[in-house]
Residue, then its C-alpha position, 0 to 999 in steps of 0.5 A: m490790689k486789683i481783684l482777679r476775676f478770670n473772666d477776660k479769657k479762658y484758663t485751665r483750672n491749674e493756671f487758675q490755681a497757680i495764678s491765685s496762689a502766686a497772688s496770695r503770696a504777694a498780697k500776704h493777707c488776703t481772701i479768695i472767693a471761688a465757687t466750690g469745685t474750682g480747687k481752693t484746697r489746691i491753692a492752699i496746698l500750693r502756698l504751703l509747698a512754696m512755704n516748705e521750699a522757702s524754709s524748712e523752719y516755717k510753720a503753718i496752721v490750717v483752720v477748718p470748721d469741723h472734723q470731717v473737713r479736717r480729715s479731708f484737708q489732712e488727706k491732701i496734706d499727706q498726699f502732697d507731703v506738706k511739712n510743718t503744717e497743723v490742721i485744726v478745727i475752729n472749736s479746738l483753736e478757740s480753746r487753745i487761744k483761751r488757754h494761751r491768749t495768742i498763738t504764733t505761726d508763720f502762715l495761717v490758712l482759714d478754710e470756709v472763712h465765712n464761718y469765722a466772722t462771729v463774735n467768738k470765732s473772729v479771734v482767729f484774726t486778732k489773736i494769732v500772730r502771723k506773717s501772712t494769711l490765706c482765707l478761702t470761701a465760696t460764699l463770703k457774704r453773711l446775712d448779719n454783714r459780719h463778712t466785713i470783718i474778714q474783708r478788713h483783715c484780709p481783702v479779697i484778691v480773687n473773686v470767681p462766682l459760679k457763673t464764671a466757673m461754669w463758663q471756664g469749664w472748672v465745674n461739672p455741667f448741672v441742672i436744678k429741678n425746683v420741684y413743687v410738691p403738695l402737702t398731704k391732706k392731713e399736713e395741709e390741715k395742720y399747716k393752715e392751723f399753725d399758719d393762721m396762728f402765726t399770721s394773726n399774731f405777727s402783725h403786732f410785731y410790725t415796727n412801721n408804727l412804733p416810736l423810733r427808739l422802740k423800732t431801733i431796739a426791735g430791729s425786724p418784726l421777727n427779732a421783735m417777736f423773739k425779743c418780746i419773749k426773752d426781754i421783760t423790759f422790752r415786752r413791757i415797753l412794747a405792751n405799753s405802746k399797744n395798750l396791752t398788759v405785759e401778760a397779753m403781750m407775752g401770750i401773743a408772742v408765744k402764740c406767734n412763735k408756736g405757729m411759726q415753729g409748728r408750720k416750719a416742722i411740717l415743711l422740714n419733715s413733710e411726708a409728701k416730700l419723703l414720698m417724692a424723694k423716694v420716687i426720684g431716688r429709685a428712678l434715677p439712672f445712676k448706679k451710685g452716687v446719690m445723696t439726700f440733704s435735709e435739716t433733721t437727723d430724723v428725716c435722714d434715718k427715715m430716707a435710709k429706710i425708704l431708699g436704702g443706703k446709710s445715714y451720715h449725721s452727728k448722732i451716729k458717731k460710731d458708723k458715721q465715717k464708716n458709712l461715708q467711706k462705703f458711699l465713696d467706695g461705691k458700696i452703697k448707692y445712697l447717702h442721707t445727711a442733714t447739714s454736716m456735709d453742706e461744706g468742705i467735703d470732696i465727693p467726686n463720684l456724686n451724680a445727683i442730690i435731692i434736697i428735701a429741706g433747707k434754709s432760705t439762704s443762698r449760701q447753703m444752696q450754693q454749698r450743697v450744689g457744690r458737692v455735686i458739681r466737682l469735675a470727674q471723668d465720664k460724670g455726665v450732667s449733675i442733677v439737683y432736685n430741690l423739693c419745695i411745698e407749693n403755696s407755702q413759706d417753703e416755696k418762698w425759702s426755695l426761691k430765696r436759695f437760688d440767688g447767685i445761681p444762673g437762672a439758665n440752670i434752674e428748671h421749675i417743675r410741678f410734681n405730676d410733670l416730673l412723675a410723667e418725666l421720670q416714667 
């Protein structure tokens, strides 16, 4: 079947959703890739409503990655009065499959399907007996290439990247300001110490000069380092190839990992970034709808103290939903999260996000940008501030994040120039 790309002419969002839904019915088992904010959930709702119309006996299962996405999807199910549909978190579904071996349904929806290609979660493709399947994602490709499993079971029939969604006007206009921030003097000294520890030992794990058999087992230098720590047999073989003792080889691997983890901790938790986020957050003209993203819950809580607002992460289970609702209702200006809101959450009133720390994958960046570019009335241009430490590994991570995002939407700016701009 020909892949629909929606780049031949202008379509409304409703037309895109209706055409995609109809195409998925014809294909039976398929995957739709579409940028966040284009309305993938509504495509699923249209399919579910069509199922209800066809027969009151048909049943459906919607699989989602976590409880927050489940709540969000369930709200849509209730809003459109969809019948005979269960929304279930993937972990709960895995447990059910272990108990019953197989599950039967008429229609299966796999939301954020890129999450289900792992060895354990891919049972959704083999242990659920169904008549049709609809997979939804904004970012199908995985670094481990296991997205091919998804494509094998459910071929791609729609592919709408962010660039096309922007041209069509289905997402809000946005700009990313990639802000280069210098470390504090103390952080710079510690970073150099850990970086030297890492680089001076990492060369031992380069695979270029290794025997072919060992090179195949090792994989990348980083994998070789971790394998050396965990696998005594591999460690012994690697030590012999370098004329080192097994103990010396282990010491090199441990120091290398310590250096890598040490510099990573500085970059993820940098006080310099927190201060920059404070300046940006307070200077933004918006009265509501500002979020910060990080990689640790400690940074979330620090930002709540620095900027005000509330945290949203797994360690505050009691107030987690309450804090989100306050933000959605506009009762608080700031919400601070780590990775639990990277995907699947619809926040129409979000105006700006500040990314304090992130992974090196473009998937996470596209998903986070997707939080702020959903269309809303009188929203204006959405702003993403991506903070990175200049002349460090963080700068390299940041540049990798921008794959798949149009270069015209990215502005690189140094912190002092941004300070002048904000004043």
